[in-house]
N, CA, C, O and the ligand as a Tripos MOL2 file, in Angstrom:
@<TRIPOS>MOLECULE
protein
  245   243    62     0     0
PROTEIN
NO_CHARGES

@<TRIPOS>ATOM
      1 N          39.6590  174.9570  -26.9630 N.3       1 MET1
      2 CA         39.7740  173.5410  -27.1380 C.3       1 MET1
      3 C          40.1010  172.9070  -25.8500 C.2       1 MET1
      4 O          41.1440  173.2770  -25.3100 O.2       1 MET1
      5 N          39.3870  172.0220  -25.2740 N.am      2 LYS2
      6 CA         39.5120  171.3460  -24.0710 C.3       2 LYS2
      7 C          39.8820  169.9380  -24.4180 C.2       2 LYS2
      8 O          39.3120  169.3140  -25.3130 O.2       2 LYS2
      9 N          40.9550  169.4040  -23.6060 N.am      3 LYS3
     10 CA         41.3910  168.1470  -23.9970 C.3       3 LYS3
     11 C          40.8190  167.3260  -22.7470 C.2       3 LYS3
     12 O          40.7730  167.7550  -21.5940 O.2       3 LYS3
     13 N          40.3750  166.0160  -23.2030 N.am      4 GLU4
     14 CA         39.7360  165.1490  -22.3380 C.3       4 GLU4
     15 C          40.7060  163.8160  -22.2090 C.2       4 GLU4
     16 O          41.0880  163.1290  -23.1560 O.2       4 GLU4
     17 N          40.9410  163.6610  -21.1400 N.am      5 LYS5
     18 CA         41.8590  162.3060  -20.9990 C.3       5 LYS5
     19 C          41.1390  160.9720  -20.8010 C.2       5 LYS5
     20 O          41.6600  159.8580  -20.8560 O.2       5 LYS5
     21 N          39.8680  161.2600  -20.5630 N.am      6 VAL6
     22 CA         38.9880  159.9470  -20.3890 C.3       6 VAL6
     23 C          38.3080  159.9320  -21.6910 C.2       6 VAL6
     24 O          37.6850  160.8840  -22.1610 O.2       6 VAL6
     25 N          38.4780  158.7400  -22.2600 N.am      7 LYS7
     26 CA         37.7530  158.2930  -23.4480 C.3       7 LYS7
     27 C          36.1330  158.2700  -23.1500 C.2       7 LYS7
     28 O          35.7140  157.7590  -22.1110 O.2       7 LYS7
     29 N          35.3550  158.7830  -24.0040 N.am      8 THR8
     30 CA         33.9440  158.5700  -23.9400 C.3       8 THR8
     31 C          33.4580  157.5000  -25.1520 C.2       8 THR8
     32 O          34.0360  157.2640  -26.2130 O.2       8 THR8
     33 N          32.3810  157.0150  -24.7100 N.am      9 CYS9
     34 CA         31.7350  156.0210  -25.6500 C.3       9 CYS9
     35 C          31.5130  156.5120  -27.0050 C.2       9 CYS9
     36 O          30.9520  157.6000  -27.1310 O.2       9 CYS9
     37 N          31.8570  155.8960  -27.9770 N.am     10 LYS10
     38 CA         31.5690  156.1780  -29.2790 C.3      10 LYS10
     39 C          30.1460  156.0960  -29.8960 C.2      10 LYS10
     40 O          29.8400  156.4150  -31.0450 O.2      10 LYS10
     41 N          29.4790  155.6960  -29.0990 N.am     11 TYR11
     42 CA         28.0310  155.3820  -29.6480 C.3      11 TYR11
     43 C          27.4110  156.8060  -29.7290 C.2      11 TYR11
     44 O          27.7840  157.7470  -29.0280 O.2      11 TYR11
     45 N          26.4560  156.8600  -30.6320 N.am     12 PHE12
     46 CA         25.8230  158.2340  -31.1350 C.3      12 PHE12
     47 C          25.2300  158.7450  -29.7970 C.2      12 PHE12
     48 O          24.4560  158.0650  -29.1240 O.2      12 PHE12
     49 N          25.6510  160.0050  -29.4530 N.am     13 LYS13
     50 CA         24.9810  160.8000  -28.5380 C.3      13 LYS13
     51 C          25.2080  160.2340  -27.1250 C.2      13 LYS13
     52 O          24.4710  160.5970  -26.2080 O.2      13 LYS13
     53 N          26.1280  159.4230  -26.9370 N.am     14 CYS14
     54 CA         26.3970  158.7310  -25.6880 C.3      14 CYS14
     55 C          27.7560  159.3980  -25.0580 C.2      14 CYS14
     56 O          28.7700  159.2490  -25.7410 O.2      14 CYS14
     57 N          27.8600  159.9950  -24.0400 N.am     15 ASN15
     58 CA         29.0080  160.5360  -23.4970 C.3      15 ASN15
     59 C          29.5400  159.8850  -22.3290 C.2      15 ASN15
     60 O          30.3280  160.5070  -21.6170 O.2      15 ASN15
     61 N          29.1850  158.6440  -22.0340 N.am     16 LYS16
     62 CA         29.6600  158.1410  -20.8590 C.3      16 LYS16
     63 C          30.9760  157.6240  -21.0450 C.2      16 LYS16
     64 O          31.3990  157.4160  -22.1820 O.2      16 LYS16
     65 N          31.7490  157.3680  -19.8950 N.am     17 GLU17
     66 CA         33.1320  157.0600  -20.0910 C.3      17 GLU17
     67 C          33.2360  155.5120  -20.3470 C.2      17 GLU17
     68 O          32.4890  154.6640  -19.8580 O.2      17 GLU17
     69 N          34.1370  155.3230  -21.0710 N.am     18 VAL18
     70 CA         34.5960  153.8660  -21.5440 C.3      18 VAL18
     71 C          34.8170  153.0390  -20.2650 C.2      18 VAL18
     72 O          35.2060  153.6830  -19.2910 O.2      18 VAL18
     73 N          34.6390  151.7780  -20.1170 N.am     19 TYR19
     74 CA         34.8790  151.0420  -18.9810 C.3      19 TYR19
     75 C          36.3030  150.6610  -18.8580 C.2      19 TYR19
     76 O          36.7720  150.4100  -17.7480 O.2      19 TYR19
     77 N          37.0340  150.6020  -19.9570 N.am     20 SER20
     78 CA         38.5870  150.2660  -19.8720 C.3      20 SER20
     79 C          39.2310  151.2930  -20.8020 C.2      20 SER20
     80 O          38.5660  152.0060  -21.5530 O.2      20 SER20
     81 N          40.4320  151.3250  -20.7180 N.am     21 PRO21
     82 CA         41.2800  152.3530  -21.6520 C.3      21 PRO21
     83 C          41.0760  151.8360  -23.2000 C.2      21 PRO21
     84 O          41.0470  152.6150  -24.1530 O.2      21 PRO21
     85 N          40.9660  150.6910  -23.2920 N.am     22 LYS22
     86 CA         41.1730  150.1930  -24.8360 C.3      22 LYS22
     87 C          39.6900  150.1240  -25.2890 C.2      22 LYS22
     88 O          39.4400  149.9230  -26.4770 O.2      22 LYS22
     89 N          38.8230  150.2630  -24.4900 N.am     23 ALA23
     90 CA         37.4680  150.1290  -24.9200 C.3      23 ALA23
     91 C          36.9710  151.2700  -25.8040 C.2      23 ALA23
     92 O          37.2530  152.4430  -25.5590 O.2      23 ALA23
     93 N          36.1930  150.8740  -26.8840 N.am     24 GLU24
     94 CA         35.4750  152.1460  -27.6030 C.3      24 GLU24
     95 C          34.1250  152.6850  -27.0820 C.2      24 GLU24
     96 O          33.6860  153.8110  -27.3150 O.2      24 GLU24
     97 N          33.5020  151.6880  -26.3140 N.am     25 PHE25
     98 CA         32.1270  152.0630  -25.8470 C.3      25 PHE25
     99 C          32.1290  151.9390  -24.3120 C.2      25 PHE25
    100 O          33.0010  151.4180  -23.6160 O.2      25 PHE25
    101 N          31.0200  152.5010  -23.9370 N.am     26 CYS26
    102 CA         30.6970  152.2540  -22.4000 C.3      26 CYS26
    103 C          30.1430  150.8990  -22.1290 C.2      26 CYS26
    104 O          29.5740  150.3060  -23.0460 O.2      26 CYS26
    105 N          30.2600  150.3440  -20.9280 N.am     27 GLY27
    106 CA         29.7490  149.1160  -20.4650 C.3      27 GLY27
    107 C          28.4390  148.8020  -21.3010 C.2      27 GLY27
    108 O          28.3250  147.7810  -21.9790 O.2      27 GLY27
    109 N          27.5540  149.6860  -21.1990 N.am     28 GLU28
    110 CA         26.2940  149.2710  -21.7400 C.3      28 GLU28
    111 C          26.1150  149.0530  -23.2770 C.2      28 GLU28
    112 O          25.4340  148.1850  -23.8240 O.2      28 GLU28
    113 N          26.8660  150.0170  -23.8460 N.am     29 HIS29
    114 CA         27.0410  150.0120  -25.4010 C.3      29 HIS29
    115 C          28.0010  148.8450  -25.9310 C.2      29 HIS29
    116 O          27.7540  148.1600  -26.9240 O.2      29 HIS29
    117 N          29.0810  148.7300  -25.1540 N.am     30 GLU30
    118 CA         29.7920  147.6100  -25.4270 C.3      30 GLU30
    119 C          29.0990  146.1130  -25.5040 C.2      30 GLU30
    120 O          29.2780  145.3780  -26.4750 O.2      30 GLU30
    121 N          28.4590  145.8250  -24.6120 N.am     31 ARG31
    122 CA         27.5540  144.7680  -24.4880 C.3      31 ARG31
    123 C          26.4200  144.7170  -25.7710 C.2      31 ARG31
    124 O          26.1620  143.6780  -26.3780 O.2      31 ARG31
    125 N          25.8920  145.8390  -26.0200 N.am     32 PHE32
    126 CA         25.1360  145.8730  -27.0270 C.3      32 PHE32
    127 C          25.5800  145.6860  -28.4780 C.2      32 PHE32
    128 O          24.9640  145.2010  -29.4260 O.2      32 PHE32
    129 N          27.0020  146.2780  -28.3910 N.am     33 TYR33
    130 CA         27.7470  146.0840  -29.9790 C.3      33 TYR33
    131 C          28.0550  144.6550  -29.9540 C.2      33 TYR33
    132 O          27.8430  144.0260  -30.9900 O.2      33 TYR33
    133 N          28.4980  144.0770  -28.9860 N.am     34 ARG34
    134 CA         28.9300  142.7570  -29.0590 C.3      34 ARG34
    135 C          27.8790  141.7650  -29.4250 C.2      34 ARG34
    136 O          28.0810  140.8360  -30.2070 O.2      34 ARG34
    137 N          26.6690  142.0200  -28.7840 N.am     35 GLY35
    138 CA         25.5030  141.0460  -28.9260 C.3      35 GLY35
    139 C          25.3020  141.4440  -30.5310 C.2      35 GLY35
    140 O          25.1590  140.4500  -31.2440 O.2      35 GLY35
    141 N          25.2710  142.4960  -31.1000 N.am     36 HIS36
    142 CA         24.7540  142.7690  -32.3980 C.3      36 HIS36
    143 C          25.9480  142.2220  -33.4240 C.2      36 HIS36
    144 O          25.6250  141.8310  -34.5450 O.2      36 HIS36
    145 N          27.2670  142.2110  -33.0180 N.am     37 ARG37
    146 CA         28.2150  141.6220  -33.9900 C.3      37 ARG37
    147 C          28.0950  140.1210  -33.9200 C.2      37 ARG37
    148 O          28.4430  139.4360  -34.8810 O.2      37 ARG37
    149 N          27.6340  139.6080  -32.8600 N.am     38 ASN38
    150 CA         27.4010  138.2770  -32.9640 C.3      38 ASN38
    151 C          26.4330  137.7500  -33.6490 C.2      38 ASN38
    152 O          26.4980  136.6580  -34.2140 O.2      38 ASN38
    153 N          25.2610  138.6680  -33.6370 N.am     39 THR39
    154 CA         24.1950  138.3260  -34.4670 C.3      39 THR39
    155 C          24.5940  138.4410  -35.9990 C.2      39 THR39
    156 O          24.3040  137.5350  -36.7810 O.2      39 THR39
    157 N          25.1730  139.4210  -36.3450 N.am     40 ILE40
    158 CA         25.6720  139.6720  -37.6280 C.3      40 ILE40
    159 C          26.5660  138.5440  -38.2570 C.2      40 ILE40
    160 O          26.5790  138.2270  -39.4470 O.2      40 ILE40
    161 N          27.2590  138.0330  -37.3120 N.am     41 GLY41
    162 CA         28.2710  137.0740  -37.5530 C.3      41 GLY41
    163 C          27.4660  135.6520  -37.7820 C.2      41 GLY41
    164 O          27.7170  134.8990  -38.7230 O.2      41 GLY41
    165 N          26.6220  135.4380  -36.9400 N.am     42 SER42
    166 CA         25.8340  134.0900  -37.3730 C.3      42 SER42
    167 C          24.9210  134.2080  -38.5310 C.2      42 SER42
    168 O          24.7560  133.2000  -39.2180 O.2      42 SER42
    169 N          24.2370  135.4230  -38.8770 N.am     43 VAL43
    170 CA         23.7050  135.5630  -40.0610 C.3      43 VAL43
    171 C          24.5530  135.4460  -41.2370 C.2      43 VAL43
    172 O          24.0700  134.9040  -42.2310 O.2      43 VAL43
    173 N          25.9050  135.9330  -41.2710 N.am     44 LEU44
    174 CA         26.9180  135.8590  -42.3380 C.3      44 LEU44
    175 C          27.1320  134.3030  -42.4860 C.2      44 LEU44
    176 O          27.0470  133.6840  -43.5470 O.2      44 LEU44
    177 N          27.4400  133.7440  -41.1740 N.am     45 LEU45
    178 CA         27.8710  132.2100  -41.3750 C.3      45 LEU45
    179 C          26.5970  131.4360  -42.1130 C.2      45 LEU45
    180 O          26.8600  130.6080  -42.9850 O.2      45 LEU45
    181 N          25.4000  131.6760  -41.8060 N.am     46 THR46
    182 CA         24.3290  131.1130  -42.3490 C.3      46 THR46
    183 C          24.2380  131.2510  -43.6600 C.2      46 THR46
    184 O          24.1060  130.2390  -44.3480 O.2      46 THR46
    185 N          24.2940  132.6270  -44.2970 N.am     47 LEU47
    186 CA         24.3760  133.0090  -45.7160 C.3      47 LEU47
    187 C          25.4790  132.2630  -46.2780 C.2      47 LEU47
    188 O          25.2470  131.5140  -47.2280 O.2      47 LEU47
    189 N          26.5970  132.3650  -45.8350 N.am     48 GLY48
    190 CA         27.9730  131.7570  -46.3660 C.3      48 GLY48
    191 C          27.6010  130.2110  -46.7150 C.2      48 GLY48
    192 O          27.8320  129.7250  -47.8230 O.2      48 GLY48
    193 N          26.9960  129.4900  -45.6380 N.am     49 GLY49
    194 CA         26.7370  128.0080  -45.7770 C.3      49 GLY49
    195 C          25.8670  127.9300  -46.8620 C.2      49 GLY49
    196 O          26.1450  127.1180  -47.7440 O.2      49 GLY49
    197 N          24.7950  128.6680  -46.9740 N.am     50 ILE50
    198 CA         23.7060  128.4380  -48.0620 C.3      50 ILE50
    199 C          24.6230  128.7110  -49.2540 C.2      50 ILE50
    200 O          24.7170  127.7780  -50.0510 O.2      50 ILE50
    201 N          25.2770  129.7580  -49.5040 N.am     51 ALA51
    202 CA         26.0340  130.0690  -50.7790 C.3      51 ALA51
    203 C          26.7930  128.7650  -51.2630 C.2      51 ALA51
    204 O          26.8230  128.2860  -52.3960 O.2      51 ALA51
    205 N          27.3670  128.3430  -50.1590 N.am     52 LEU52
    206 CA         28.4510  127.0960  -50.4570 C.3      52 LEU52
    207 C          27.6800  126.0150  -50.8730 C.2      52 LEU52
    208 O          28.1230  125.2440  -51.7240 O.2      52 LEU52
    209 N          26.4670  125.8480  -50.3270 N.am     53 SER53
    210 CA         25.8640  124.6260  -50.7570 C.3      53 SER53
    211 C          25.1690  124.7410  -52.0500 C.2      53 SER53
    212 O          25.0060  123.7350  -52.7410 O.2      53 SER53
    213 N          24.7300  125.9450  -52.4400 N.am     54 VAL54
    214 CA         24.4010  126.5270  -53.7830 C.3      54 VAL54
    215 C          25.5240  126.1530  -54.8290 C.2      54 VAL54
    216 O          25.3060  125.4850  -55.8390 O.2      54 VAL54
    217 N          26.6250  126.6110  -54.5020 N.am     55 LEU55
    218 CA         27.7960  126.4000  -55.3660 C.3      55 LEU55
    219 C          28.2170  124.9970  -55.6330 C.2      55 LEU55
    220 O          28.7350  124.6690  -56.7000 O.2      55 LEU55
    221 N          27.9460  124.0220  -54.4720 N.am     56 VAL56
    222 CA         28.1330  122.7640  -54.6300 C.3      56 VAL56
    223 C          27.2540  122.0170  -55.3140 C.2      56 VAL56
    224 O          27.6520  121.0110  -55.9010 O.2      56 VAL56
    225 N          26.0230  122.3660  -55.3400 N.am     57 LYS57
    226 CA         24.9660  121.9670  -56.1900 C.3      57 LYS57
    227 C          24.9590  122.2770  -57.5930 C.2      57 LYS57
    228 O          24.5040  121.5020  -58.4340 O.2      57 LYS57
    229 N          25.4930  123.4790  -57.8760 N.am     58 LYS58
    230 CA         25.7370  124.0360  -59.2480 C.3      58 LYS58
    231 C          26.9480  122.9420  -60.0010 C.2      58 LYS58
    232 O          26.8710  122.5260  -61.1580 O.2      58 LYS58
    233 N          27.9430  122.6510  -59.1090 N.am     59 GLN59
    234 CA         28.9950  121.9290  -59.5230 C.3      59 GLN59
    235 C          28.5100  120.5650  -59.8530 C.2      59 GLN59
    236 O          29.0120  119.9790  -60.8120 O.2      59 GLN59
    237 N          27.6140  120.0300  -59.1720 N.am     60 MET60
    238 CA         27.3140  118.5820  -59.2220 C.3      60 MET60
    239 C          26.3600  118.3970  -60.4620 C.2      60 MET60
    240 O          25.9960  117.2910  -60.8610 O.2      60 MET60
    241 N          25.9890  119.6130  -61.0370 N.am     61 LYS61
    242 CA         25.0170  119.3950  -62.2080 C.3      61 LYS61
    243 C          25.7110  118.6330  -63.3230 C.2      61 LYS61
    244 O          25.0990  118.3570  -64.3550 O.2      61 LYS61
    245 ZN         27.6880  154.1420  -24.5060 Zn       62 ZN62
@<TRIPOS>BOND
     1     1     2 1
     2     2     3 1
     3     3     4 2
     4     3     5 am
     5     5     6 1
     6     6     7 1
     7     7     8 2
     8     7     9 am
     9     9    10 1
    10    10    11 1
    11    11    12 2
    12    11    13 am
    13    13    14 1
    14    14    15 1
    15    15    16 2
    16    15    17 am
    17    17    18 1
    18    18    19 1
    19    19    20 2
    20    19    21 am
    21    21    22 1
    22    22    23 1
    23    23    24 2
    24    23    25 am
    25    25    26 1
    26    26    27 1
    27    27    28 2
    28    27    29 am
    29    29    30 1
    30    30    31 1
    31    31    32 2
    32    31    33 am
    33    33    34 1
    34    34    35 1
    35    35    36 2
    36    35    37 am
    37    37    38 1
    38    38    39 1
    39    39    40 2
    40    39    41 am
    41    41    42 1
    42    42    43 1
    43    43    44 2
    44    43    45 am
    45    45    46 1
    46    46    47 1
    47    47    48 2
    48    47    49 am
    49    49    50 1
    50    50    51 1
    51    51    52 2
    52    51    53 am
    53    53    54 1
    54    54    55 1
    55    55    56 2
    56    55    57 am
    57    57    58 1
    58    58    59 1
    59    59    60 2
    60    59    61 am
    61    61    62 1
    62    62    63 1
    63    63    64 2
    64    63    65 am
    65    65    66 1
    66    66    67 1
    67    67    68 2
    68    67    69 am
    69    69    70 1
    70    70    71 1
    71    71    72 2
    72    71    73 am
    73    73    74 1
    74    74    75 1
    75    75    76 2
    76    75    77 am
    77    77    78 1
    78    78    79 1
    79    79    80 2
    80    79    81 am
    81    81    82 1
    82    82    83 1
    83    83    84 2
    84    83    85 am
    85    85    86 1
    86    86    87 1
    87    87    88 2
    88    87    89 am
    89    89    90 1
    90    90    91 1
    91    91    92 2
    92    91    93 am
    93    93    94 1
    94    94    95 1
    95    95    96 2
    96    95    97 am
    97    97    98 1
    98    98    99 1
    99    99   100 2
   100    99   101 am
   101   101   102 1
   102   102   103 1
   103   103   104 2
   104   103   105 am
   105   105   106 1
   106   106   107 1
   107   107   108 2
   108   107   109 am
   109   109   110 1
   110   110   111 1
   111   111   112 2
   112   111   113 am
   113   113   114 1
   114   114   115 1
   115   115   116 2
   116   115   117 am
   117   117   118 1
   118   118   119 1
   119   119   120 2
   120   119   121 am
   121   121   122 1
   122   122   123 1
   123   123   124 2
   124   123   125 am
   125   125   126 1
   126   126   127 1
   127   127   128 2
   128   127   129 am
   129   129   130 1
   130   130   131 1
   131   131   132 2
   132   131   133 am
   133   133   134 1
   134   134   135 1
   135   135   136 2
   136   135   137 am
   137   137   138 1
   138   138   139 1
   139   139   140 2
   140   139   141 am
   141   141   142 1
   142   142   143 1
   143   143   144 2
   144   143   145 am
   145   145   146 1
   146   146   147 1
   147   147   148 2
   148   147   149 am
   149   149   150 1
   150   150   151 1
   151   151   152 2
   152   151   153 am
   153   153   154 1
   154   154   155 1
   155   155   156 2
   156   155   157 am
   157   157   158 1
   158   158   159 1
   159   159   160 2
   160   159   161 am
   161   161   162 1
   162   162   163 1
   163   163   164 2
   164   163   165 am
   165   165   166 1
   166   166   167 1
   167   167   168 2
   168   167   169 am
   169   169   170 1
   170   170   171 1
   171   171   172 2
   172   171   173 am
   173   173   174 1
   174   174   175 1
   175   175   176 2
   176   175   177 am
   177   177   178 1
   178   178   179 1
   179   179   180 2
   180   179   181 am
   181   181   182 1
   182   182   183 1
   183   183   184 2
   184   183   185 am
   185   185   186 1
   186   186   187 1
   187   187   188 2
   188   187   189 am
   189   189   190 1
   190   190   191 1
   191   191   192 2
   192   191   193 am
   193   193   194 1
   194   194   195 1
   195   195   196 2
   196   195   197 am
   197   197   198 1
   198   198   199 1
   199   199   200 2
   200   199   201 am
   201   201   202 1
   202   202   203 1
   203   203   204 2
   204   203   205 am
   205   205   206 1
   206   206   207 1
   207   207   208 2
   208   207   209 am
   209   209   210 1
   210   210   211 1
   211   211   212 2
   212   211   213 am
   213   213   214 1
   214   214   215 1
   215   215   216 2
   216   215   217 am
   217   217   218 1
   218   218   219 1
   219   219   220 2
   220   219   221 am
   221   221   222 1
   222   222   223 1
   223   223   224 2
   224   223   225 am
   225   225   226 1
   226   226   227 1
   227   227   228 2
   228   227   229 am
   229   229   230 1
   230   230   231 1
   231   231   232 2
   232   231   233 am
   233   233   234 1
   234   234   235 1
   235   235   236 2
   236   235   237 am
   237   237   238 1
   238   238   239 1
   239   239   240 2
   240   239   241 am
   241   241   242 1
   242   242   243 1
   243   243   244 2
@<TRIPOS>SUBSTRUCTURE
     1 MET1         2 RESIDUE 1 A MET
     2 LYS2         6 RESIDUE 1 A LYS
     3 LYS3        10 RESIDUE 1 A LYS
     4 GLU4        14 RESIDUE 1 A GLU
     5 LYS5        18 RESIDUE 1 A LYS
     6 VAL6        22 RESIDUE 1 A VAL
     7 LYS7        26 RESIDUE 1 A LYS
     8 THR8        30 RESIDUE 1 A THR
     9 CYS9        34 RESIDUE 1 A CYS
    10 LYS10       38 RESIDUE 1 A LYS
    11 TYR11       42 RESIDUE 1 A TYR
    12 PHE12       46 RESIDUE 1 A PHE
    13 LYS13       50 RESIDUE 1 A LYS
    14 CYS14       54 RESIDUE 1 A CYS
    15 ASN15       58 RESIDUE 1 A ASN
    16 LYS16       62 RESIDUE 1 A LYS
    17 GLU17       66 RESIDUE 1 A GLU
    18 VAL18       70 RESIDUE 1 A VAL
    19 TYR19       74 RESIDUE 1 A TYR
    20 SER20       78 RESIDUE 1 A SER
    21 PRO21       82 RESIDUE 1 A PRO
    22 LYS22       86 RESIDUE 1 A LYS
    23 ALA23       90 RESIDUE 1 A ALA
    24 GLU24       94 RESIDUE 1 A GLU
    25 PHE25       98 RESIDUE 1 A PHE
    26 CYS26      102 RESIDUE 1 A CYS
    27 GLY27      106 RESIDUE 1 A GLY
    28 GLU28      110 RESIDUE 1 A GLU
    29 HIS29      114 RESIDUE 1 A HIS
    30 GLU30      118 RESIDUE 1 A GLU
    31 ARG31      122 RESIDUE 1 A ARG
    32 PHE32      126 RESIDUE 1 A PHE
    33 TYR33      130 RESIDUE 1 A TYR
    34 ARG34      134 RESIDUE 1 A ARG
    35 GLY35      138 RESIDUE 1 A GLY
    36 HIS36      142 RESIDUE 1 A HIS
    37 ARG37      146 RESIDUE 1 A ARG
    38 ASN38      150 RESIDUE 1 A ASN
    39 THR39      154 RESIDUE 1 A THR
    40 ILE40      158 RESIDUE 1 A ILE
    41 GLY41      162 RESIDUE 1 A GLY
    42 SER42      166 RESIDUE 1 A SER
    43 VAL43      170 RESIDUE 1 A VAL
    44 LEU44      174 RESIDUE 1 A LEU
    45 LEU45      178 RESIDUE 1 A LEU
    46 THR46      182 RESIDUE 1 A THR
    47 LEU47      186 RESIDUE 1 A LEU
    48 GLY48      190 RESIDUE 1 A GLY
    49 GLY49      194 RESIDUE 1 A GLY
    50 ILE50      198 RESIDUE 1 A ILE
    51 ALA51      202 RESIDUE 1 A ALA
    52 LEU52      206 RESIDUE 1 A LEU
    53 SER53      210 RESIDUE 1 A SER
    54 VAL54      214 RESIDUE 1 A VAL
    55 LEU55      218 RESIDUE 1 A LEU
    56 VAL56      222 RESIDUE 1 A VAL
    57 LYS57      226 RESIDUE 1 A LYS
    58 LYS58      230 RESIDUE 1 A LYS
    59 GLN59      234 RESIDUE 1 A GLN
    60 MET60      238 RESIDUE 1 A MET
    61 LYS61      242 RESIDUE 1 A LYS
    62 ZN62       245 GROUP 0 **** ****
């Protein structure tokens, strides 16, 4: 078993070194992951807003 001191990117099939000790991904995939997370976040916010307005409409009946 070999011990690696350098953390590598968690991305599937990517073995690049992470850009900082606390990072989980290499620079390229960190950017990709963050962009993705922001997209998911805004979608969830939109869905949450729709769900809220539906609930409010139901209560107003
Ligand atoms: Zn990577």
